[in-house]
C-alpha positions in Angstrom: -1.0 10.2 21.1 -3.1 11.7 18.3 -5.4 9.5 16.4 -4.1 9.4 12.9 -5.0 5.9 11.8 -8.1 3.8 12.3 -6.4 1.1 14.3 -5.4 3.8 16.8 -9.2 3.8 17.8 -8.8 0.3 19.3 -5.2 0.8 20.9 -6.5 4.0 22.6 -9.6 2.4 24.1 -7.5 -0.7 25.1 -5.4 1.6 27.3 -8.2 3.7 28.7 -11.1 1.3 29.1 -9.5 -2.1 28.5 -11.9 -4.1 30.6 -15.1 -2.6 29.0 -17.0 -4.9 26.6 -16.2 -3.8 23.1 -18.0 -6.6 21.2 -20.9 -8.9 21.8 -21.2 -11.6 19.0 -23.5 -14.5 19.8 -22.1 -16.0 23.0 -18.7 -14.3 22.6 -18.0 -11.1 24.6 -14.7 -9.4 23.9 -13.3 -6.5 26.0 -11.4 -3.7 24.3 -8.1 -5.2 25.7 -8.9 -8.6 24.3 -10.0 -7.3 20.9 -6.8 -5.4 20.8 -4.7 -8.4 21.8 -6.3 -10.7 19.3 -6.0 -8.3 16.4 -2.3 -7.8 17.4 -1.8 -11.5 17.1 -3.6 -11.9 13.8 -1.7 -9.0 12.5 1.6 -10.7 13.4 0.4 -13.8 11.6 -0.3 -11.8 8.5 3.1 -10.2 8.6 4.7 -13.6 9.1 2.7 -14.9 6.2 4.2 -12.3 3.8 1.7 -9.4 4.0 3.5 -6.1 3.7 2.5 -2.4 4.1 0.1 -1.3 1.5 -1.0 -4.9 0.5 -4.7 -5.5 -0.1 -6.3 -8.1 2.0 -9.8 -9.5 1.5 -12.0 -10.2 4.6 -14.6 -12.7 3.3 -16.6 -13.5 6.4 -20.1 -13.0 7.8 -21.0 -11.0 10.9 -18.8 -12.7 13.4 -16.2 -11.6 16.0 -13.4 -13.1 13.8 -14.4 -10.5 11.1 -14.1 -7.5 13.5 -10.6 -8.9 14.7 -9.6 -9.4 11.0 -10.4 -5.9 10.0 -8.2 -4.4 12.8 -5.5 -6.9 12.2 -5.2 -6.0 8.5 -4.8 -2.3 9.5 -2.3 -3.1 12.2 -0.3 -4.9 9.7 -0.1 -1.8 7.7 -2.3 -3.3 4.9 -5.7 -2.3 3.3 -8.8 -4.4 4.1 -11.4 -5.1 1.5 -14.7 -6.5 3.0 -16.5 -9.0 0.9 -20.1 -10.0 1.2 -20.3 -13.7 2.3 -22.9 -14.3 -0.3 -20.5 -13.3 -3.2 -20.1 -15.9 -5.8 -16.8 -17.3 -7.2 -16.7 -15.3 -10.4 -17.1 -11.9 -8.6 -14.6 -12.9 -5.8 -12.1 -13.9 -8.5 -12.6 -10.5 -10.2 -12.0 -8.6 -7.0 -9.0 -10.6 -6.0 -7.4 -10.2 -9.4 -8.3 -6.5 -9.7 -6.8 -5.4 -6.4 -4.0 -8.0 -6.6 -4.9 -9.3 -3.2 -2.0 -10.5 -1.1 -4.1 -12.6 1.3 -7.6 -13.6 2.3 -9.1 -14.1 5.6 -12.2 -16.3 5.5 -14.3 -18.9 7.3 -14.2 -22.8 6.8 -17.8 -22.7 5.6 -16.7 -20.3 2.7 -13.5 -22.3 1.6 -15.3 -24.1 -1.2 -15.8 -20.7 -2.9 -12.3 -19.6 -2.1 -10.8 -22.8 -3.6 -12.8 -22.2 -6.8 -11.2 -18.8 -7.1 -7.6 -19.5 -6.2 -6.6 -21.0 -9.6 -7.9 -18.0 -11.6 -6.4 -15.1 -9.5 -2.8 -14.0 -8.6 -1.1 -16.2 -6.1 -2.0 -15.2 -2.6 0.7 -15.0 0.0 -1.7 -16.3 2.6 -5.1 -17.9 3.1 -6.1 -17.6 6.8 -9.1 -19.6 7.8 -11.3 -19.3 10.9 -12.9 -22.7 11.9 -14.6 -21.6 15.2 -12.7 -24.5 16.9 -14.4 -27.0 14.7 -12.3 -29.1 12.3 -8.8 -28.9 10.9 -7.5 -26.2 8.6 -6.8 -27.5 5.2 -3.3 -28.0 4.0 -1.8 -24.8 2.6 -3.9 -22.5 4.8 -3.1 -20.8 8.0 -5.3 -21.2 11.1 -6.9 -17.8 12.2 -7.7 -19.6 15.6 -4.1 -20.6 16.1 -2.9 -17.0 15.2 -5.3 -15.7 17.9 -3.8 -18.0 20.4 -0.1 -17.2 19.6 1.5 -14.4 21.7 3.4 -11.8 19.8 5.6 -8.8 20.3 4.2 -5.4 19.6 4.3 -4.5 15.9 6.1 -1.4 14.5 3.7 1.5 14.2 3.9 2.7 10.6 2.0 4.9 8.2 0.1 8.1 8.2 -3.6 9.0 7.8 -3.2 9.6 4.0 -2.6 5.8 3.5 -5.3 3.7 2.0 -7.2 1.9 4.8 -10.1 0.3 2.9 -10.9 -0.8 -0.7 -14.7 -1.5 -0.8 -16.1 -2.7 -4.0 -19.4 -1.3 -5.6 -21.2 -2.2 -8.7 -20.2 -0.2 -11.8 -22.2 0.7 -15.0 -20.0 -1.6 -17.1 -20.9 -4.7 -15.1 -17.6 -4.9 -13.3 -17.3 -3.8 -9.7 -15.2 -0.7 -8.8 -12.9 -0.5 -5.8 -13.6 2.6 -3.8 -10.4 3.8 -2.2 -10.8 5.2 1.3 -7.9 6.5 3.3 -7.6 6.5 7.2 -8.4 10.3 7.0 -11.5 9.7 4.9 -12.9 7.0 7.3 -12.1 9.2 10.4 -13.8 12.2 8.8 -17.0 10.3 8.0 -17.1 8.6 11.5 -16.5 11.8 13.4 -19.2 13.7 11.4 -21.8 10.8 11.8 -21.2 10.3 15.6 -21.4 14.1 16.0 -25.0 14.5 14.7 -26.0 11.2 16.4 -24.5 12.5 19.6 -22.8 9.2 20.3 -20.8 8.6 23.3 -18.9 5.7 25.0 -22.1 4.8 26.8 -23.9 3.8 23.6 -24.6 0.2 22.9 -25.1 -0.2 19.1 -27.0 -3.1 17.5 -25.5 -4.2 14.1 -27.4 -6.6 12.0 -26.5 -5.3 8.6 -23.6 -7.1 6.8 -20.3 -5.5 7.7 -19.3 -5.9 4.1 -21.9 -3.2 3.5 -20.5 0.2 4.4 -23.6 1.1 6.6 -22.9 -2.1 8.6 -19.1 -1.7 8.5 -19.2 1.8 10.0 -21.2 0.6 13.0 -18.0 -1.3 13.9 -15.7 1.5 13.2 -17.8 4.2 15.0 -18.3 1.9 18.0 -14.5 1.2 18.4 -13.8 4.9 17.8 -16.1 6.0 20.7 -15.3 3.2 23.1 -19.0 2.1 22.9 -20.2 -1.5 22.9 -21.3 -3.2 19.6 -23.8 -6.1 19.6 -23.1 -7.8 16.3 -25.8 -10.3 14.9 -25.8 -12.4 11.8 -28.9 -10.9 10.1 -32.4 -9.7 10.8 -34.0 -12.9 9.6 -35.5 -13.3 13.0 -36.8 -10.0 14.1 -38.2 -11.1 17.4 -34.8 -12.6 18.5 -33.2 -9.1 17.6 -35.7 -7.2 19.6 -35.1 -9.6 22.6 -31.4 -8.9 22.2 -32.0 -5.2 22.2 -33.8 -5.5 25.5 -31.2 -7.9 27.0 -28.2 -5.8 26.0 -30.0 -2.4 26.7 -29.2 -1.3 23.2 -29.3 2.6 22.6 -28.7 2.7 18.8 -30.2 0.6 16.1 -29.3 1.2 12.4 -31.9 -0.2 10.0 -33.0 -0.1 6.3 -36.6 0.0 5.0 -37.0 -3.7 4.6 -36.2 -4.1 8.3 -38.7 -1.4 9.2 -41.4 -3.1 7.2 -40.8 -6.4 9.0 -40.9 -4.5 12.4 -44.2 -2.9 11.5 -45.7 -6.4 10.6 -45.2 -7.7 14.1 -48.4 -7.8 15.9 -47.1 -8.1 19.5 -44.9 -4.9 19.2 -46.3 -2.4 21.6 -45.2 1.2 22.3 -42.6 1.8 25.1 -41.1 -1.7 25.1 -37.6 -0.4 24.5 -37.0 2.4 26.9 -33.1 2.3 26.4 -33.3 2.8 22.7 -32.2 6.4 22.2 -32.0 6.5 18.3 -32.9 4.7 15.1 -31.2 5.5 11.8 -32.3 4.7 8.4 -30.7 4.8 5.0 -30.7 2.9 1.6 -34.0 4.3 0.7 -36.5 6.8 2.2 -39.0 5.4 4.5 -42.7 5.9 3.4 -44.2 8.6 5.6 -46.7 6.1 6.9 -43.8 3.9 8.2 -42.2 6.9 9.8 -45.4 7.8 11.7 -45.9 4.1 12.8 -42.2 3.8 14.0 -42.7 7.0 16.0 -45.8 5.5 17.6 -44.0 2.3 18.6 -40.8 4.0 19.6 -42.1 7.1 21.4 -38.9 7.9 23.3 -36.6 7.1 20.3 -35.2 9.7 17.9 -35.4 8.7 14.2 -32.7 9.8 11.8 -33.4 9.7 8.0 -30.1 9.6 6.0 -28.7 9.4 2.6 -25.2 8.1 1.5 -23.2 6.3 -1.1 -20.0 4.2 -0.8 -17.9 6.8 -2.4 -18.1 9.0 0.7 -20.1 6.9 3.2 -22.7 9.5 4.3 -23.9 12.6 2.4 -26.9 14.0 4.3 -29.0 13.5 7.4 -32.4 15.0 8.3 -32.4 16.7 11.7 -35.2 14.8 13.6 -37.0 18.0 14.4 -37.7 18.4 10.6 -39.0 14.8 10.2 -42.7 15.7 10.6 -42.5 18.8 8.3 -40.3 17.2 5.6 -40.8 13.4 5.7 -39.7 13.0 2.0 -36.4 14.9 2.5 -33.0 13.4 3.1 -32.0 16.6 4.9 -28.8 18.6 4.8 -25.2 18.0 4.5 -23.5 16.1 7.5 -21.3 18.3 9.7 -18.1 19.4 8.1 -19.3 18.8 4.6 -21.1 20.5 1.8 -23.9 19.2 -0.5 -25.2 21.1 -3.5 -27.1 20.5 -6.8 -25.5 21.4 -10.2 -26.5 21.4 -13.9 -24.6 19.6 -16.6 -22.0 22.3 -16.7 -21.3 22.0 -13.0 -23.0 25.3 -12.1 -25.0 25.5 -8.8 -28.7 25.4 -9.4 -31.4 27.5 -7.5 -33.9 25.8 -5.2 -36.6 23.8 -7.0 -34.4 22.9 -9.9 -33.4 19.3 -10.5 -29.7 18.5 -11.0 -26.9 16.3 -9.9 -25.9 16.1 -6.3 -22.3 17.1 -5.5 -20.5 16.3 -2.2 -17.6 18.3 -0.9 -15.6 17.3 2.2 -12.8 15.2 3.7 -14.9 12.1 3.6 -14.8 11.9 -0.2 -13.0 8.9 -1.6 -9.6 9.2 -3.4 -10.9 7.4 -6.5 -11.6 4.0 -8.0 -8.8 1.6 -7.7 -6.8 1.6 -11.1 -9.8 3.0 -12.9 -9.0 6.5 -14.1 -11.9 6.7 -16.5 -14.5 6.1 -13.8 -12.5 8.3 -11.3 -12.6 11.2 -13.8 -16.3 10.9 -14.2 -16.9 10.9 -10.4 -14.3 13.3 -9.1 -14.2 16.7 -10.8 -12.7 20.1 -10.1 -14.1 21.8 -7.0 -14.2 25.5 -5.9 -10.7 25.5 -4.7 -7.6 25.0 -6.8 -6.5 21.4 -6.9 -9.7 20.3 -5.0 -11.8 17.4 -6.3 -15.5 17.0 -5.4 -17.7 14.0 -5.8 -20.4 14.0 -8.5 -22.8 11.4 -7.2 -24.8 10.5 -10.4 -27.9 11.0 -8.3 -30.5 13.7 -9.3 -31.8 15.9 -6.5 -33.6 19.2 -5.8 -33.7 21.5 -2.9 -36.5 23.5 -1.2 -36.3 27.1 -0.3 -34.6 26.3 3.1 -31.9 24.1 1.4 -33.3 20.7 2.4 -32.4 18.1 -0.2 -34.9 15.6 -2.0 -33.9 12.6 -4.0 -35.4 12.5 -7.5 -33.6 9.5 -9.3 -30.4 8.2 -10.8 -28.6 9.6 -13.9 -27.2 6.3 -15.0 -28.4 2.8 -15.1 -27.3 1.8 -11.7 -30.2 0.6 -9.5 -30.0 1.3 -5.8 -31.8 -1.4 -3.9 -31.5 -2.3 -0.2 -28.8 0.3 0.0 -26.6 -1.5 -2.5 -25.8 -0.5 -6.0 -26.7 -3.1 -8.7 -25.4 -3.1 -12.2 -28.1 -4.2 -14.6 -25.4 -5.4 -16.9 -24.1 -7.8 -14.1 -27.6 -9.3 -13.7 -28.1 -9.5 -17.4 -24.9 -11.4 -17.8 -26.2 -13.9 -15.2 -29.5 -14.2 -17.0 -27.8 -14.9 -20.5 -26.0 -17.8 -18.8 -29.4 -19.5 -18.3 -30.2 -21.9 -21.1 -33.1 -20.7 -22.9 -32.8 -16.9 -22.3 -32.5 -15.2 -25.7 -32.8 -11.5 -24.6 -32.7 -9.8 -21.2 -33.1 -6.4 -19.8 -32.9 -5.5 -16.1 -34.4 -2.4 -14.7 -35.4 -0.9 -11.4 -39.1 -0.2 -10.4 -40.1 1.8 -7.4 -40.7 -0.2 -4.3 -42.0 1.3 -0.9 -39.5 -0.9 1.1 -36.5 -1.5 -1.1 -36.4 1.9 -2.8 -36.2 0.1 -6.2 -36.9 -3.6 -6.9 -34.9 -5.5 -9.4 -37.0 -6.5 -12.4 -35.9 -8.8 -15.2 -37.6 -8.7 -18.5 -36.7 -11.7 -20.7 -37.5 -13.3 -24.0 -36.9 -17.0 -24.4 -35.8 -19.1 -27.3 -38.6 -20.8 -29.2 -39.9 -23.9 -27.6 -38.3 -23.1 -24.2 -40.6 -23.1 -21.1 -39.1 -21.3 -18.1 -41.0 -19.9 -15.1 -40.2 -16.9 -12.9 -39.1 -19.2 -10.2 -36.7 -20.9 -12.6 -35.1 -17.5 -13.4 -35.0 -16.4 -9.8 -33.4 -19.7 -8.6 -30.8 -19.4 -11.3 -30.0 -15.9 -10.3 -29.8 -16.8 -6.6 -27.2 -19.4 -7.5 -25.1 -17.0 -9.4 -25.5 -13.6 -7.9 -25.3 -11.9 -4.4 -28.7 -12.0 -2.8 -29.5 -8.3 -3.2 -29.0 -8.6 -7.0 -31.6 -11.3 -7.5 -34.6 -10.1 -9.4 -37.8 -9.7 -7.3 -40.0 -9.4 -10.5 -39.7 -11.5 -13.8 -41.6 -10.5 -16.8 -41.7 -12.6 -20.0 -42.1 -11.2 -23.5 -42.0 -12.5 -27.1 -39.3 -10.0 -27.8 -37.7 -6.8 -26.3 -37.8 -3.4 -28.0 -34.7 -2.4 -29.9 -33.0 0.8 -30.8 -32.0 1.9 -34.3 -28.5 0.2 -34.0 -30.3 -3.1 -32.9 -29.4 -2.9 -29.2 -32.1 -3.6 -26.6 -33.8 -0.3 -25.7 -33.4 -0.5 -22.0 -34.8 3.0 -21.5 -38.1 1.9 -23.2 -38.2 -1.2 -21.1 -37.7 0.9 -18.0 -40.4 3.4 -19.1 -42.9 0.7 -19.8 -42.1 -1.0 -16.4 -42.6 2.3 -14.6 -45.8 3.0 -16.4 -47.1 -0.5 -15.4 -46.7 0.2 -11.7 -48.2 3.7 -11.8 
């Protein structure tokens, strides 16, 4: 049977290597057969609860085995999964649920307080399915995820084609409202196939995943491992680096995706010595370029490990990778287009630019999204006519240049979106949170270069007369109201913010002054 939908990855491996361990999550170890069976049962529970083909289903969970089961269950039910960061606050969750008209939500008992805050303000959900981990009762009106896992079911009808939507993943927009990136089964398969090709992944790989699976870099570790028949070791976070390193040794991990913040933590560990991880075949990095000094130190500590530097964005998952042989010669480059795709730089009229010129990066390939969910204006800005009739290519909004050999270098963003820790942050969304803090009269949020984060979030605020707030007060308020990656790292107080001629806060001037201050 040909693989035409993402859930086929799991069904195929359950048949050919059913007893092999597919997922290690804490103390729980699931074989491909067990993962397949559990997702079948939860899919049946979703169908029984009213979820139909094409419905959108939110997966609001942390990195746990239940989340992996949930993703494949949604796909097997013929629906579209939307992964939601567990640190998401009620207002944003309500917006997402309403925007995509979610039919159901799969969540954990510890997140129910947030879900309950959202339910009155969003369209009625056909189903709220809750995983309790075997602890406590499921509240009235909810369905037990654990009970669904334990309920035998008949095989579900196999429906759909690879052009159906598989995933709706929300990313920050310049208006302050998240945009739903529409990815089909074909999009996901194209991206996963390309990435596993240049990483030379096989079913023998053991992949460590500590990044949130609500973040596409973390999510694709799940999808690629199941595609390959490899083993995924899923951890909650990188909060305790030594524990993760111990886990890498214990599970004989071969692949370790990280971001610059994680690399910086690794390099601060005094006990880390070269050659301690002989099974580790590769490390990947994205979100922001690693500083050359960090690259050199990582290569010293992991002498037998290949380091891949990459660049991507949610709208196509991965854009470029730097062949490891080029790392020493071009440490500042994000490389070339991933296999089966094309990446080039254009001017404002969409014409290709010669090497050395700075312009917008354009991505062409089968991994490019189908658009933003019910947002034609934003879709038209991002997807524009390509070289072939009826073809649409992705205008990334990122400024790049190429060298004489065609290797790409990131220069900056065209719009106000700040890319930090691999996530896109809308300044307007953070500013809205700041204005909700009593005493804040004016606010502007900008990104400032950071060697680890790529860009750090900086809040510049002016207070009402007589109000005394500290940076810690502002950060605590933002932490209560925003996802963790949106919380400002730096807070600067001013008597007033600069204005344009029409009286608006001159964000560009604030940004220029902030950049000048760090140079």
